[in-house]
MITITOR-621547 format. One record per residue (C-alpha): z, x, y. Coordinates in Angstrom, 2 decimals. Layout:
# MITITOR-621547
@c3 Z c1 X c2 Y
...
//
This chain:
# MITITOR-621547
@c3 106.05 c1 72.44 c2 136.16
@c3 105.99 c1 76.36 c2 135.20
@c3 106.38 c1 77.30 c2 131.63
@c3 109.11 c1 79.81 c2 130.76
@c3 107.90 c1 83.10 c2 129.43
@c3 108.02 c1 83.40 c2 125.71
@c3 110.90 c1 84.79 c2 124.04
@c3 111.25 c1 88.12 c2 122.28
@c3 112.14 c1 87.35 c2 118.83
@c3 112.11 c1 91.10 c2 117.46
@c3 115.70 c1 92.55 c2 116.77
@c3 114.57 c1 95.94 c2 117.84
@c3 112.85 c1 98.27 c2 120.09
@c3 109.22 c1 98.62 c2 119.34
@c3 107.49 c1 101.94 c2 120.29
@c3 103.66 c1 102.90 c2 120.31
@c3 102.59 c1 104.41 c2 117.32
@c3 99.24 c1 105.77 c2 116.44
@c3 99.08 c1 107.35 c2 112.90
@c3 97.50 c1 106.10 c2 109.40
@c3 99.03 c1 104.03 c2 106.85
@c3 98.05 c1 103.57 c2 103.38
@c3 98.78 c1 99.59 c2 102.00
@c3 99.00 c1 98.44 c2 98.61
@c3 99.44 c1 94.80 c2 97.50
@c3 99.15 c1 94.22 c2 93.66
@c3 95.46 c1 95.54 c2 92.99
@c3 94.33 c1 95.79 c2 96.48
@c3 94.49 c1 99.01 c2 98.79
@c3 93.73 c1 99.53 c2 102.32
@c3 93.92 c1 102.19 c2 105.11
@c3 94.70 c1 101.18 c2 108.41
@c3 96.31 c1 102.46 c2 111.84
@c3 100.11 c1 101.76 c2 112.73
@c3 99.99 c1 100.83 c2 116.48
@c3 103.86 c1 100.06 c2 117.01
@c3 106.77 c1 100.91 c2 114.92
@c3 110.32 c1 99.52 c2 115.29
@c3 113.45 c1 99.64 c2 113.11
@c3 112.23 c1 96.31 c2 111.39
@c3 108.45 c1 96.81 c2 111.33
@c3 105.35 c1 97.55 c2 112.48
@c3 101.79 c1 96.46 c2 113.73
@c3 99.10 c1 97.59 c2 111.70
@c3 95.04 c1 97.55 c2 112.30
@c3 93.61 c1 96.83 c2 109.30
@c3 91.14 c1 94.36 c2 108.44
@c3 92.16 c1 90.64 c2 107.85
@c3 92.49 c1 90.70 c2 103.99
@c3 95.97 c1 89.94 c2 103.63
@c3 97.82 c1 86.62 c2 104.34
@c3 101.06 c1 85.91 c2 106.03
@c3 104.00 c1 86.49 c2 103.31
@c3 102.16 c1 89.08 c2 101.55
@c3 104.57 c1 91.64 c2 100.21
@c3 103.07 c1 95.06 c2 100.22
@c3 103.82 c1 98.92 c2 100.14
@c3 103.35 c1 101.16 c2 102.87
@c3 102.87 c1 104.71 c2 103.12
@c3 102.55 c1 106.62 c2 106.46
@c3 103.96 c1 109.64 c2 108.25
@c3 106.09 c1 109.95 c2 111.22
@c3 104.69 c1 113.03 c2 112.38
@c3 101.28 c1 114.38 c2 113.81
@c3 100.97 c1 117.17 c2 110.94
@c3 101.55 c1 114.56 c2 108.12
@c3 104.33 c1 116.54 c2 106.58
@c3 106.89 c1 113.68 c2 106.07
@c3 105.79 c1 110.62 c2 104.60
@c3 107.62 c1 107.61 c2 104.57
@c3 107.18 c1 104.67 c2 101.73
@c3 108.54 c1 101.43 c2 101.88
@c3 108.00 c1 97.81 c2 101.17
@c3 107.45 c1 95.13 c2 103.48
@c3 105.91 c1 91.37 c2 104.07
@c3 103.44 c1 90.10 c2 106.46
@c3 104.96 c1 87.87 c2 109.09
@c3 102.09 c1 87.84 c2 111.58
@c3 98.20 c1 87.91 c2 111.55
@c3 95.97 c1 88.57 c2 114.71
@c3 92.37 c1 89.12 c2 114.72
@c3 92.67 c1 92.97 c2 114.51
@c3 95.56 c1 93.45 c2 112.23
@c3 98.90 c1 92.48 c2 110.97
@c3 102.60 c1 92.68 c2 111.88
@c3 104.93 c1 93.78 c2 108.92
@c3 108.35 c1 93.31 c2 108.71
@c3 110.05 c1 96.01 c2 106.66
@c3 111.91 c1 95.50 c2 103.21
@c3 113.72 c1 98.73 c2 102.64
@c3 113.52 c1 100.18 c2 99.32
@c3 115.96 c1 103.13 c2 99.72
@c3 118.82 c1 104.30 c2 101.30
@c3 116.89 c1 107.18 c2 103.29
@c3 113.85 c1 105.67 c2 104.61
@c3 115.96 c1 103.48 c2 107.25
@c3 117.51 c1 106.55 c2 108.42
@c3 114.54 c1 108.31 c2 108.91
@c3 112.81 c1 105.65 c2 111.07
@c3 115.96 c1 104.90 c2 112.85
@c3 116.18 c1 108.79 c2 113.99
@c3 112.65 c1 109.08 c2 114.77
@c3 112.93 c1 106.24 c2 117.25
@c3 116.14 c1 107.26 c2 118.94
@c3 114.44 c1 110.68 c2 119.23
@c3 111.43 c1 108.96 c2 121.32
@c3 113.80 c1 106.73 c2 123.18
@c3 115.60 c1 109.78 c2 124.37
@c3 112.18 c1 111.12 c2 125.76
@c3 111.13 c1 108.38 c2 127.45
//
């Protein structure tokens, strides 16, 4: 009997992304590359030094000229050999709107 394909559990559309991110969790700092971005989170290529459930602060830029930086909190919800899946826990009222606007502007181009 053929197995059903896995069900997508993400509540928001993911878009490809390629930009640097700085991660801070307690006294640990790391640099990585965000590979996809959604309103609810992102996937970051980073060395595997963080565990699932780890809370962190993430800073990244939504534009290639790095003129507008976004900082938010998140929690690791998935680990892979080459990175981590992070669910955002927004720390202010502005950041969700900035990310939503970026996503909507890219969806219209596709």
